[in-house]
FIVO-589613 format. One record per residue: residue in three letters; x, y, z of N, C-alpha, C in turn. Coordinates in steps of 0.05 Angstrom, whole numbers, padded with zeros to 5 digits, always signed. Layout:
<rogus>
ALAXYZXYZXYZ ...
</rogus>
This chain:
<rogus>
MET+01974+02338+01943+01962+02311+01943+01938+02311+01963 SER+01916+02301+01954+01893+02300+01972+01896+02278+01992 PRO+01885+02281+02017+01887+02261+02037+01873+02236+02029 THR+01883+02213+02037+01871+02187+02031+01845+02184+02046 PRO+01823+02178+02032+01798+02174+02046+01799+02150+02064 THR+01786+02153+02087+01786+02132+02107+01760+02116+02108 LEU+01741+02124+02091+01714+02112+02093+01715+02082+02089 GLY+01730+02072+02070+01730+02044+02064+01752+02029+02077 ARG+01768+02042+02094+01791+02029+02105+01782+02009+02127 SER+01792+01985+02126+01784+01965+02145+01802+01967+02170 LEU+01792+01956+02191+01808+01956+02216+01831+01937+02213 PRO+01855+01945+02224+01877+01926+02224+01870+01901+02240 GLY+01881+01878+02231+01874+01853+02243+01881+01853+02273 SER+01903+01865+02281+01911+01864+02309+01891+01881+02325 SER+01882+01904+02315+01863+01920+02330+01836+01905+02332 PHE+01828+01892+02311+01803+01877+02312+01805+01854+02333 THR+01827+01840+02333+01831+01818+02352+01831+01829+02380 GLN+01845+01851+02384+01845+01864+02411+01817+01871+02420 GLY+01801+01882+02401+01774+01889+02408+01757+01865+02416 LEU+01761+01843+02402+01747+01818+02410+01755+01809+02438 ILE+01781+01811+02444+01791+01803+02470+01779+01820+02492 TRP+01779+01847+02487+01767+01865+02507+01737+01859+02511 MET+01723+01853+02489+01695+01846+02492+01691+01821+02508 GLY+01708+01801+02503+01707+01776+02519+01711+01781+02548 LEU+01731+01798+02555+01736+01805+02583+01712+01821+02595 SER+01700+01838+02578+01677+01853+02588+01654+01834+02595 MET+01648+01815+02578+01626+01796+02583+01632+01779+02607 VAL+01656+01770+02610+01663+01754+02634+01660+01771+02659 SER+01668+01797+02657+01665+01815+02681+01636+01819+02688 PHE+01619+01823+02668+01591+01827+02674+01579+01802+02688 ILE+01586+01779+02678+01576+01754+02690+01587+01752+02719 ALA+01613+01758+02723+01625+01757+02749+01611+01776+02769 MET+01605+01800+02759+01591+01820+02776+01563+01809+02784 SER+01549+01797+02766+01522+01786+02772+01524+01763+02792 VAL+01543+01745+02788+01546+01722+02806+01555+01732+02834 GLY+01574+01750+02835+01583+01761+02860+01560+01775+02875 SER+01544+01790+02861+01521+01803+02873+01501+01783+02884 ARG+01495+01763+02868+01476+01743+02877+01486+01728+02901 GLU+01511+01721+02902+01522+01707+02925+01522+01724+02950 MET+01529+01750+02947+01527+01768+02970+01499+01770+02981 ALA+01479+01770+02963+01452+01773+02971+01441+01749+02986 GLU+01456+01727+02987+01448+01704+03003+01448+01710+03032 THR+01467+01727+03041+01470+01734+03070+01466+01764+03075 LEU+01470+01781+03055+01468+01810+03059+01443+01820+03045 SER+01435+01844+03052+01413+01857+03038+01423+01868+03011 ILE+01404+01873+02993+01412+01883+02967+01424+01911+02970 ARG+01415+01926+02990+01427+01953+02994+01456+01951+03003 GLN+01462+01930+03019+01490+01926+03026+01506+01917+03002 VAL+01494+01902+02984+01508+01893+02960+01518+01918+02944 LEU+01500+01937+02941+01507+01961+02926+01529+01977+02940 PHE+01527+01978+02967+01547+01993+02982+01575+01980+02980 PHE+01576+01954+02984+01602+01941+02983+01614+01940+02955 ARG+01597+01939+02934+01607+01941+02907+01621+01968+02903 ALA+01608+01990+02913+01620+02016+02910+01645+02019+02928 LEU+01645+02006+02951+01668+02008+02969+01693+01995+02956 VAL+01689+01972+02944+01711+01960+02930+01721+01978+02907 GLY+01702+01990+02893+01709+02009+02872+01725+02032+02882 LEU+01720+02042+02906+01735+02064+02918+01764+02056+02921 PHE+01769+02032+02932+01797+02023+02936+01811+02020+02909 VAL+01796+02011+02888+01809+02008+02862+01817+02035+02850 ILE+01799+02055+02852+01806+02081+02840+01828+02095+02857 LEU+01829+02090+02883+01851+02101+02899+01878+02090+02891 ALA+01877+02064+02881+01902+02051+02873+01910+02058+02845 VAL+01891+02061+02827+01899+02065+02799+01888+02090+02786 GLY+01871+02105+02800+01858+02128+02787+01866+02155+02797 ARG+01889+02158+02808+01897+02183+02820+01903+02205+02798 ALA+01907+02197+02774+01913+02216+02753+01890+02235+02748 VAL+01866+02227+02754+01843+02244+02748+01835+02261+02772 PHE+01848+02259+02795+01841+02274+02818+01842+02304+02814 PRO+01863+02315+02800+01862+02344+02795+01837+02353+02780 GLU+01827+02337+02761+01802+02344+02747+01779+02343+02767 ILE+01779+02324+02785+01757+02321+02804+01756+02347+02822 ARG+01779+02357+02829+01780+02380+02847+01769+02405+02834 ARG+01767+02406+02807+01755+02429+02793+01725+02430+02796 MET+01713+02408+02805+01684+02407+02812+01667+02415+02788 GLN+01672+02404+02765+01657+02411+02741+01631+02394+02739 GLN+01609+02407+02732+01584+02393+02726+01574+02376+02750 VAL+01578+02386+02775+01571+02370+02798+01540+02364+02799 PRO+01523+02383+02793+01494+02377+02794+01487+02354+02774 LEU+01499+02355+02750+01493+02334+02731+01504+02307+02740 HIS+01528+02307+02752+01539+02282+02763+01520+02271+02784 LEU+01509+02289+02802+01491+02279+02823+01466+02267+02811 ALA+01454+02281+02791+01429+02271+02779+01435+02244+02765 ARG+01457+02243+02750+01463+02218+02736+01466+02195+02755 ASN+01480+02199+02777+01486+02177+02795+01462+02169+02812 VAL+01445+02187+02818+01420+02180+02832+01403+02161+02814 VAL+01401+02168+02788+01387+02152+02769+01401+02125+02766 HIS+01427+02125+02763+01442+02100+02759+01441+02082+02784 PHE+01443+02094+02807+01441+02079+02832+01414+02065+02835 THR+01393+02080+02829+01366+02068+02830+01363+02045+02810 ALA+01374+02049+02786+01373+02028+02766+01388+02003+02775 GLN+01412+02008+02787+01427+01985+02797+01412+01970+02819 TYR+01397+01984+02835+01382+01971+02856+01361+01952+02844 PHE+01346+01962+02824+01326+01945+02811+01339+01922+02796 TRP+01362+01928+02783+01376+01907+02768+01385+01885+02786 THR+01395+01892+02810+01405+01872+02828+01383+01855+02840 ILE+01359+01867+02844+01336+01851+02852+01330+01830+02830 GLY+01331+01839+02805+01327+01820+02783+01347+01797+02783 ILE+01373+01804+02788+01394+01784+02788+01388+01763+02810 VAL+01377+01772+02832+01372+01753+02855+01347+01736+02849 LEU+01327+01747+02836+01301+01733+02834+01297+01720+02807 LEU+01310+01728+02786+01305+01717+02759+01329+01701+02750 PRO+01325+01683+02730+01348+01670+02718+01366+01690+02705 LEU+01392+01685+02706+01412+01705+02697+01407+01712+02668 ALA+01401+01692+02651+01397+01697+02622+01374+01716+02618 SER+01352+01713+02633+01329+01731+02630+01336+01760+02636 VAL+01352+01764+02657+01360+01791+02665+01376+01804+02642 PHE+01396+01790+02631+01413+01802+02610+01397+01806+02585 ALA+01378+01788+02579+01361+01792+02554+01344+01816+02557 LEU+01331+01820+02580+01315+01844+02584+01331+01869+02585 GLU+01356+01867+02595+01373+01890+02596+01380+01901+02568 PHE+01378+01884+02548+01384+01892+02521+01363+01910+02509 THR+01342+01917+02524+01323+01937+02515+01333+01965+02520 MET+01357+01968+02532+01367+01995+02538+01369+02013+02513 PRO+01377+02003+02490+01378+02021+02466+01350+02034+02460 ILE+01329+02019+02466+01302+02031+02462+01298+02055+02480 TRP+01306+02053+02505+01303+02075+02524+01322+02098+02517 VAL+01346+02091+02507+01364+02112+02499+01352+02129+02476 THR+01340+02115+02457+01326+02129+02435+01304+02147+02445 LEU+01288+02137+02464+01266+02153+02475+01276+02178+02489 PHE+01296+02174+02507+01305+02197+02523+01321+02216+02505 ALA+01335+02206+02485+01349+02225+02467+01329+02242+02452 TRP+01306+02231+02445+01285+02247+02432+01273+02267+02451 LEU+01267+02258+02476+01254+02276+02495+01273+02297+02506 LEU+01298+02290+02513+01315+02308+02527+01335+02323+02509 LEU+01345+02309+02488+01365+02321+02471+01353+02331+02445 ARG+01327+02325+02441+01313+02334+02417+01326+02322+02392 GLU+01337+02298+02394+01348+02284+02371+01326+02273+02354 LYS+01330+02273+02328+01310+02262+02310+01311+02231+02312 VAL+01287+02219+02311+01285+02190+02312+01280+02180+02284 SER+01299+02164+02274+01297+02153+02247+01276+02131+02245 ARG+01268+02125+02221+01249+02103+02217+01261+02077+02227 GLN+01287+02073+02223+01300+02049+02232+01299+02046+02262 ARG+01302+02068+02276+01301+02067+02306+01272+02061+02315 LEU+01252+02072+02301+01225+02066+02308+01219+02036+02304 LEU+01229+02025+02282+01225+01996+02278+01240+01980+02299 ALA+01264+01989+02307+01279+01975+02328+01264+01976+02354 THR+01251+01999+02360+01236+02001+02385+01212+01982+02385 ALA+01198+01981+02362+01176+01962+02360+01185+01933+02362 GLY+01208+01926+02349+01219+01900+02352+01227+01893+02380 GLY+01239+01913+02394+01247+01908+02422+01223+01903+02439 PHE+01201+01917+02434+01176+01913+02450+01166+01885+02445 ILE+01166+01876+02420+01157+01849+02414+01175+01828+02428 GLY+01201+01833+02428+01220+01815+02442+01214+01813+02472 VAL+01208+01836+02484+01201+01835+02513+01176+01819+02518 LEU+01156+01822+02500+01131+01806+02503+01137+01776+02501 VAL+01155+01769+02483+01162+01741+02480+01176+01730+02505 ILE+01193+01746+02518+01207+01737+02542+01189+01734+02565 VAL+01172+01755+02571+01155+01754+02595+01129+01739+02590 ARG+01120+01737+02564+01097+01722+02556+01072+01728+02574 PRO+01062+01753+02574+01038+01759+02589+01014+01743+02579 GLY+00998+01733+02597+00975+01717+02589+00980+01687+02591 ILE+01006+01679+02589+01013+01651+02592+01013+01642+02621 GLY+01021+01660+02638+01021+01655+02667+01026+01681+02681 MET+01031+01679+02707+01035+01703+02723+01062+01715+02715 VAL+01062+01740+02707+01086+01754+02699+01102+01761+02725 ASP+01127+01754+02725+01143+01759+02749+01148+01789+02752 PRO+01140+01801+02775+01145+01830+02778+01174+01837+02775 ALA+01192+01819+02781+01221+01825+02779+01228+01832+02750 ALA+01214+01820+02730+01219+01827+02702+01213+01856+02697 GLY+01192+01866+02709+01185+01894+02707+01206+01912+02719 LEU+01218+01903+02741+01239+01919+02754+01264+01920+02737 VAL+01270+01898+02723+01293+01898+02705+01289+01917+02682 LEU+01264+01918+02671+01258+01937+02650+01261+01966+02660 ILE+01252+01971+02685+01256+01998+02696+01285+02004+02699 ALA+01301+01983+02707+01330+01987+02709+01342+01993+02682 ALA+01333+01980+02661+01343+01985+02634+01336+02014+02625 ALA+01312+02023+02633+01305+02051+02627+01323+02070+02642 GLY+01329+02063+02667+01347+02080+02683+01375+02081+02671 TYR+01384+02058+02662+01411+02058+02649+01411+02074+02624 GLY+01388+02074+02609+01386+02090+02585+01387+02119+02591 LEU+01372+02128+02611+01372+02156+02619+01400+02164+02629 SER+01413+02146+02644+01440+02151+02654+01459+02155+02631 LEU+01456+02139+02610+01474+02141+02587+01471+02168+02573 ILE+01446+02178+02572+01442+02204+02560+01456+02226+02576 MET+01455+02223+02602+01469+02243+02619+01499+02240+02616 VAL+01509+02216+02613+01538+02212+02609+01546+02225+02583 LYS+01529+02224+02562+01535+02236+02536+01539+02266+02540 ARG+01523+02279+02557+01526+02307+02562+01552+02312+02578 LEU+01557+02294+02598+01581+02298+02615+01607+02296+02599 THR+01607+02279+02578+01632+02275+02563+01641+02300+02549 GLY+01623+02320+02546+01631+02345+02534+01647+02363+02553 HIS+01647+02355+02579+01661+02372+02599+01681+02355+02615 CYS+01677+02329+02617+01693+02313+02635+01705+02289+02620 SER+01728+02279+02630+01740+02255+02619+01725+02230+02629 PRO+01726+02208+02614+01713+02183+02623+01723+02175+02651 GLY+01749+02178+02656+01759+02170+02682+01746+02187+02705 ALA+01743+02213+02700+01730+02230+02720+01701+02222+02725 ILE+01687+02214+02703+01659+02205+02706+01657+02181+02723 VAL+01676+02162+02720+01676+02138+02736+01682+02144+02765 VAL+01702+02162+02770+01709+02169+02798+01685+02183+02811 TRP+01672+02202+02798+01649+02214+02809+01627+02194+02815 MET+01624+02174+02799+01605+02153+02803+01610+02139+02830 ILE+01635+02132+02835+01642+02119+02861+01638+02138+02884 LEU+01647+02163+02881+01645+02182+02903+01617+02189+02911 ILE+01599+02189+02892+01571+02195+02898+01555+02170+02906 GLN+01560+02148+02893+01544+02124+02899+01553+02110+02925 LEU+01577+02115+02934+01586+02103+02959+01570+02113+02982 PRO+01567+02139+02987+01550+02149+03009+01521+02142+03005 LEU+01511+02142+02980+01484+02133+02975+01480+02104+02984 GLY+01499+02088+02977+01497+02060+02984+01499+02056+03015 LEU+01516+02072+03028+01518+02070+03057+01492+02077+03071 ILE+01480+02100+03062+01455+02108+03074+01434+02087+03070 ALA+01432+02076+03046+01412+02055+03040+01418+02030+03056 ALA+01443+02023+03058+01450+01998+03072+01444+01999+03102 LEU+01447+02023+03113+01442+02026+03142+01413+02021+03149 THR+01395+02024+03130+01367+02020+03135+01360+01990+03134 ASP+01378+01973+03125+01373+01944+03124+01400+01930+03128 TRP+01414+01935+03150+01441+01924+03154+01439+01896+03167 ARG+01454+01878+03156+01456+01851+03166+01485+01844+03172 PRO+01489+01825+03190+01517+01818+03197+01534+01810+03173 VAL+01558+01820+03172+01577+01814+03150+01596+01793+03159 HIS+01600+01773+03143+01618+01750+03150+01643+01751+03132 VAL+01663+01737+03141+01688+01736+03126+01683+01723+03099 THR+01665+01704+03098+01659+01690+03073+01646+01709+03052 ASP+01637+01732+03060+01625+01751+03041+01646+01766+03026 VAL+01670+01769+03038+01691+01786+03027+01699+01778+02998 PRO+01704+01752+02993+01712+01745+02965+01690+01753+02945 TRP+01665+01750+02952+01644+01758+02933+01642+01788+02930 MET+01649+01803+02951+01650+01832+02948+01671+01840+02927 LEU+01694+01827+02929+01715+01833+02910+01707+01825+02881 VAL+01694+01802+02878+01685+01793+02852+01665+01813+02840 ALA+01646+01821+02856+01625+01840+02846+01636+01868+02841 GLY+01652+01878+02860+01663+01905+02857+01683+01908+02835 ILE+01702+01890+02834+01722+01891+02812+01709+01884+02785 GLY+01690+01865+02786+01676+01859+02761+01661+01882+02749 ALA+01648+01898+02767+01632+01921+02758+01650+01942+02744 LEU+01673+01949+02756+01691+01968+02744+01704+01956+02719 SER+01712+01931+02720+01725+01919+02697+01707+01917+02673 ALA+01681+01911+02678+01663+01907+02656+01661+01933+02639 HIS+01657+01956+02652+01654+01981+02638+01681+01990+02625 PHE+01703+01985+02639+01729+01992+02628+01735+01976+02603 CYS+01731+01950+02604+01737+01932+02581+01718+01938+02558 GLN+01693+01945+02564+01674+01952+02543+01683+01977+02528 ALA+01692+01997+02544+01701+02022+02532+01726+02017+02514 GLN+01744+02000+02523+01767+01993+02507+01759+01979+02482 ALA+01739+01962+02483+01730+01948+02459+01718+01968+02439 LEU+01702+01987+02449+01690+02007+02432+01710+02025+02418 LYS+01734+02027+02429+01755+02042+02415+01765+02028+02390 ARG+01762+02001+02390+01773+01985+02369+01753+01973+02350 LEU+01727+01971+02359+01706+01959+02343+01683+01978+02339 GLU+01669+01976+02317+01646+01992+02312+01622+01980+02328 ALA+01602+01998+02332+01578+01989+02347+01564+01966+02333 SER+01565+01965+02307+01552+01943+02292+01566+01916+02298 VAL+01590+01917+02307+01604+01892+02314+01601+01886+02344 VAL+01601+01907+02360+01599+01904+02389+01572+01892+02398 ILE+01550+01902+02385+01523+01894+02394+01519+01863+02392 PRO+01524+01850+02369+01520+01821+02369+01540+01806+02386 ILE+01564+01816+02389+01583+01803+02407+01573+01805+02436 ASP+01565+01828+02444+01556+01833+02471+01532+01815+02478 PHE+01515+01809+02458+01492+01792+02463+01500+01764+02472 LEU+01525+01756+02467+01534+01730+02476+01533+01727+02506 ARG+01529+01750+02520+01526+01749+02549+01501+01732+02557 VAL+01481+01732+02540+01456+01717+02546+01461+01687+02547 PRO+01473+01675+02526+01479+01646+02529+01500+01640+02550 MET+01520+01658+02553+01539+01654+02575+01526+01654+02602 ALA+01507+01673+02606+01493+01673+02632+01475+01648+02635 ALA+01464+01639+02613+01447+01614+02615+01464+01590+02623 VAL+01488+01588+02612+01506+01566+02619+01514+01568+02649 VAL+01522+01592+02657+01530+01596+02685+01506+01590+02704 GLY+01483+01600+02696+01459+01595+02713+01452+01566+02714 PHE+01456+01551+02692+01449+01523+02691+01468+01507+02709 TYR+01494+01512+02707+01513+01496+02723+01516+01505+02752 ALA+01514+01531+02756+01518+01541+02784+01493+01541+02801 TYR+01470+01545+02787+01445+01548+02803+01423+01529+02794 GLY+01428+01512+02774+01408+01494+02765+01384+01507+02751 GLU+01389+01530+02738+01368+01544+02724+01362+01531+02697 ALA+01337+01527+02691+01330+01516+02666+01336+01536+02643 ILE+01344+01525+02621+01350+01542+02597+01324+01546+02582 ASP+01314+01571+02582+01288+01578+02570+01293+01587+02542 LEU+01282+01572+02522+01286+01579+02494+01270+01605+02488 TRP+01249+01611+02502+01234+01636+02497+01252+01660+02503 VAL+01269+01658+02523+01288+01680+02529+01306+01685+02506 PHE+01317+01663+02494+01335+01666+02471+01320+01677+02447 LEU+01295+01668+02443+01279+01678+02420+01273+01708+02423 GLY+01263+01716+02447+01257+01744+02452+01282+01761+02451 GLY+01303+01751+02464+01328+01766+02463+01340+01769+02435 GLY+01336+01748+02419+01345+01749+02391+01330+01770+02375 ILE+01304+01773+02380+01288+01793+02367+01298+01821+02374 ILE+01303+01825+02400+01313+01851+02410+01340+01857+02397 LEU+01358+01836+02396+01384+01840+02384+01382+01847+02355 LEU+01367+01832+02339+01365+01837+02310+01352+01864+02304 SER+01333+01872+02321+01321+01898+02317+01341+01921+02320 ASN+01357+01919+02342+01377+01940+02346+01399+01939+02325 LEU+01407+01915+02318+01429+01911+02298+01420+01922+02271 GLN+01395+01917+02264+01385+01927+02238+01386+01958+02237 ALA+01378+01970+02260+01379+01999+02261+01407+02010+02259 VAL+01426+01997+02273+01454+02007+02272+01465+02004+02243 LEU+01460+01981+02230+01471+01977+02203+01458+01996+02183 ALA+01431+02001+02186+01418+02020+02168+01429+02048+02171 GLU+01433+02057+02196+01444+02083+02201+01472+02086+02190 ARG+01488+02064+02193+01515+02065+02183+01515+02067+02153 ARG+01497+02052+02139+01496+02054+02110+01488+02083+02102 GLY+01469+02095+02117+01461+02122+02111+01484+02142+02113 GLN+01501+02138+02134+01523+02156+02138+01544+02153+02116 MET+01549+02128+02107+01568+02123+02086+01558+02134+02059 THR+01531+02132+02054+01520+02143+02030+01522+02173+02029 SER+01517+02186+02052+01519+02215+02054+01548+02224+02049 ALA+01567+02210+02060+01595+02217+02057+01604+02214+02028 LEU+01595+02192+02015+01602+02188+01987+01589+02208+01969 ASP+01564+02216+01975+01551+02237+01959+01565+02264+01961 ALA+01576+02269+01985+01589+02295+01989+01617+02296+01977 GLU+01629+02273+01974+01657+02272+01964+01660+02284+01936 PRO+01643+02278+01916+01647+02290+01890+01644+02320+01890 LEU+01627+02331+01909+01624+02360+01910+01650+02373+01919 VAL+01665+02359+01936+01691+02370+01945+01711+02369+01923 LYS+01711+02347+01908+01730+02344+01887+01724+02363+01863 ALA+01699+02370+01860+01691+02386+01836+01699+02415+01839 GLN+01706+02423+01863+01714+02451+01867+01740+02457+01852 PRO+01741+02478+01836+01766+02485+01821+01787+02494+01840 PRO+01812+02489+01833+01834+02499+01851+01835+02529+01851 GLN+01841+02539+01874+01842+02568+01878+01868+02578+01866 ARG+01866+02601+01852+01890+02613+01841+01902+02633+01861 SER+01928+02632+01861+01942+02651+01879+01944+02678+01866 
</rogus>
């Protein structure tokens, strides 16, 4: 009996529901990390914010991540871990500046340009072919950025440029993670991230150290736990949902951030941010759906060839 094809099989309802829950928790965690970072930056330097976020992460992995320590001791791919985390740390620095200086919704909308940078770096570094759909998504993402920052209407906030640099850094970091996953477990990648970025954060923080108060501690916990929780929950969601489902759900971070920014900080809700962010979202979503249709068509075309082969005689 031939194996049952899985191409058209739908996700079980319970798995789909679990994926939605994990995505919800991921979005809440990202918002919590941004709010905690902004509150810390009221009294601490941005370099201290990065250090204390990593410090909280260290305590978390010491409590729950001991299972990966044997893998860490094998010291696999250390140069690539170092390169990846230097890039990621720099991107976090620019992203945190954006969180402090820009409305929260603007930061998250600009951050959604990351798939554009992933496509670019995959082409440059991994020599992956860029499909027509990805080129159209890149063009659409560029138009979305122009709608958000609106050059020529007024002075473009330099912080918006820093967030775009951060998104590019996250994209390059993701390409490096893709290479690391061929040699290391996801848990080990996260542990290496904390172990490398903690001393980087300490060195940077010592150049701009400010007095730490007891009132800063709760926000340290919110930002640090939120950072780890966001990526963990997102990974759990990706196990249960396809990328074509995750992308539009994850975009809900933009209106969520707008609501939090409005009530917590009195930030005006900018419809241009939603319009530009929507263009970026639809461009990336169109590329994902087109590529998925292409994969399904290729699989269906190959299936008759497999069935047409005559049975082998013994």
